[in-house]
C-alpha positions in Angstrom: 0.0 0.0 0.0 1.3 3.4 -0.9 1.3 5.5 2.3 2.5 8.6 0.5 -0.7 9.2 -1.4 -2.4 12.5 -0.6 -5.1 12.3 2.1 -8.5 13.9 1.7 -8.6 17.5 2.9 -10.0 18.2 5.4 -11.6 15.0 6.7 -14.7 17.0 7.9 -14.8 19.9 5.6 -18.4 21.3 5.6 -20.3 20.1 2.6 -22.3 23.2 2.0 -21.6 26.9 1.6 -21.6 29.7 2.7 -20.1 29.6 6.2 -22.3 29.5 9.3 -24.5 32.5 8.8 -23.5 35.7 10.7 -27.1 36.4 11.9 -28.3 39.4 13.9 -27.4 37.8 17.2 -23.9 37.0 16.1 -23.5 40.5 14.7 -24.4 42.2 18.0 -22.4 39.6 20.0 -19.4 40.5 17.9 -19.9 44.2 18.5 -20.3 43.6 22.2 -17.0 41.6 22.3 -15.2 44.4 20.6 -16.8 47.3 22.5 -16.6 45.7 26.0 -12.9 44.8 25.5 -12.1 48.4 24.6 -11.3 47.5 21.0 -12.5 49.1 17.7 -12.8 47.8 14.2 -11.2 49.5 11.2 -11.6 49.2 7.4 -14.3 47.3 5.6 -15.2 44.2 3.7 -14.0 44.3 0.0 -16.5 44.0 -2.8 -15.6 40.4 -3.7 -17.8 37.3 -3.2 -14.8 35.2 -2.2 -11.5 36.0 -0.5 -8.6 34.7 1.5 -8.2 36.7 4.7 -4.7 36.8 6.3 -4.8 36.7 10.1 -1.7 38.3 11.4 0.3 38.8 13.6 -0.8 35.6 15.4 0.9 35.4 18.9 -1.9 34.3 21.3 -5.1 32.2 21.6 -7.0 35.5 22.3 -6.5 36.3 18.6 -9.5 33.9 17.8 -11.8 35.8 20.1 -11.1 39.2 18.5 -11.0 37.6 15.0 -14.6 36.3 15.5 -15.7 39.6 17.2 -14.4 41.6 14.3 -15.8 39.3 11.6 -19.3 39.3 13.1 -19.0 43.1 13.6 -18.4 43.3 9.8 -21.4 40.9 9.3 -18.9 38.6 7.7 -19.5 34.9 7.6 -16.1 33.1 7.7 -14.4 29.8 7.8 -10.9 29.6 9.3 -8.1 27.1 9.2 -6.7 25.7 12.4 -4.4 22.9 13.6 -6.2 19.6 13.8 -5.1 19.1 17.5 -7.5 21.9 18.5 -10.5 19.8 17.3 -10.8 17.5 20.3 -14.1 15.8 21.2 -16.9 18.2 22.3 -14.7 21.3 22.0 -13.9 20.4 18.4 -17.6 20.3 17.6 -18.0 23.8 19.0 -15.0 25.1 17.0 -16.5 23.6 13.8 -19.7 25.4 14.6 -17.8 28.7 14.7 -16.4 27.9 11.2 -13.2 26.1 12.1 -11.6 23.7 9.6 -9.0 21.3 10.9 -5.7 21.0 9.0 -3.6 17.9 9.5 -0.1 19.1 8.8 1.6 15.8 9.3 -0.2 14.3 6.3 0.2 15.1 2.6 -3.0 16.6 1.2 -4.2 18.3 -1.9 -5.5 21.2 0.3 -4.8 23.9 -2.2 -6.6 22.3 -5.1 -9.6 21.1 -3.1 -10.1 24.5 -1.4 -9.7 26.4 -4.7 -12.4 24.2 -6.3 -14.7 24.5 -3.3 -14.3 28.3 -3.4 -15.0 28.5 -7.1 -18.1 26.3 -6.8 -19.5 28.3 -4.0 -21.8 31.3 -4.0 -19.2 33.2 -2.0 -16.7 32.1 0.6 -14.3 33.9 3.0 -11.6 31.8 4.5 -9.3 33.1 7.2 -5.7 31.8 7.3 -3.0 32.5 9.9 0.0 32.0 7.6 2.5 31.7 10.5 0.7 28.5 11.5 1.6 28.9 15.1 1.6 31.4 18.0 5.4 31.0 18.3 8.0 32.8 16.3 8.8 31.2 12.9 11.2 32.2 10.2 8.7 31.6 7.4 5.0 31.9 6.8 3.3 28.8 5.2 2.4 29.5 1.6 -1.0 27.8 1.5 -2.9 31.1 1.7 -0.9 32.4 -1.3 -1.4 29.3 -3.4 -5.1 29.0 -2.7 -5.8 32.6 -3.6 -3.7 32.3 -6.8 -5.3 29.1 -8.0 -8.8 30.3 -7.1 -8.1 33.7 -8.7 -9.5 35.6 -5.7 -8.1 38.5 -3.7 -6.0 38.4 -0.6 -7.3 40.6 2.2 -4.9 41.7 5.0 -6.7 41.2 8.3 -4.9 42.3 11.4 -5.1 42.6 15.2 -3.0 45.5 16.6 -2.9 45.1 20.4 -1.3 48.3 21.4 -3.9 50.3 19.4 -6.7 47.8 20.2 -7.6 47.7 16.6 -9.1 44.7 14.6 -9.4 45.4 11.0 -9.4 44.6 7.3 -6.9 46.5 5.2 -5.0 46.0 2.0 -6.8 43.9 -0.6 -5.4 42.8 -3.9 -5.2 40.0 -6.4 -1.9 38.2 -6.6 0.3 38.8 -9.6 2.2 35.5 -9.3 5.4 37.3 -8.7 5.9 36.1 -5.1 8.5 38.6 -4.0 6.5 41.6 -5.3 3.3 40.3 -3.8 4.9 39.6 -0.4 6.6 43.0 -0.4 3.1 44.5 -0.4 2.0 42.3 2.5 5.3 43.0 4.4 4.7 46.8 4.0 1.2 46.5 5.3 2.1 44.5 8.4 5.3 46.4 9.2 3.6 48.5 12.0 1.1 45.9 13.2 1.9 44.6 16.6 0.6 41.4 18.3 0.0 40.8 21.9 3.5 39.3 22.2 5.7 41.3 19.8 8.7 39.0 20.3 6.6 36.1 18.8 5.7 37.9 15.6 6.9 35.7 12.8 9.0 36.9 9.9 6.9 37.6 6.9 8.4 35.7 4.1 7.8 32.4 2.2 10.3 29.7 1.8 9.5 29.9 -1.9 11.0 33.4 -2.1 14.4 31.9 -1.1 14.1 28.8 -3.2 13.4 30.7 -6.4 16.9 32.1 -6.5 
């Protein structure tokens, strides 16, 4: 048996779209989370039916709380990618209810192609991806967000949480050119002044593909 064959991605990806609806209750809950925590939202949702939203910088589990609060404040229904070990029994069901999609990083999958197809076959889909893939410092972002957006031909949206300013927002939005360095330079410029809860854990914004292409 060939154990190297790609595994289905993800094992429990929701069969229907769009994401769990951001209803009136969720909207006001999101606004309450943001307001009661002393935060504010900035920017707005781009005029695109589908998008990949970058979640950065990612340095704490609290990021998810503010992420959902901001998304619901924007009346934005989202799915978001997370490590499979978060999806433990009972708690995992709740996370899926909130739009979580488990990613098994220790298995080979055709994640990019499957997600691109699902996006293009949907009426509209917003997927949030934390490219660092971890709350700890890392030298490289994972390139899945880039490859999905490129293959699906949808825009990248720079979502951010700036803890010193207590801002959660959606900023720069653009379609990728396919020139990795030029595209990543735009993203680096945008996030240059964005600070996470633990600044020392902010990952370096670069892809391993930028190094390998030279």
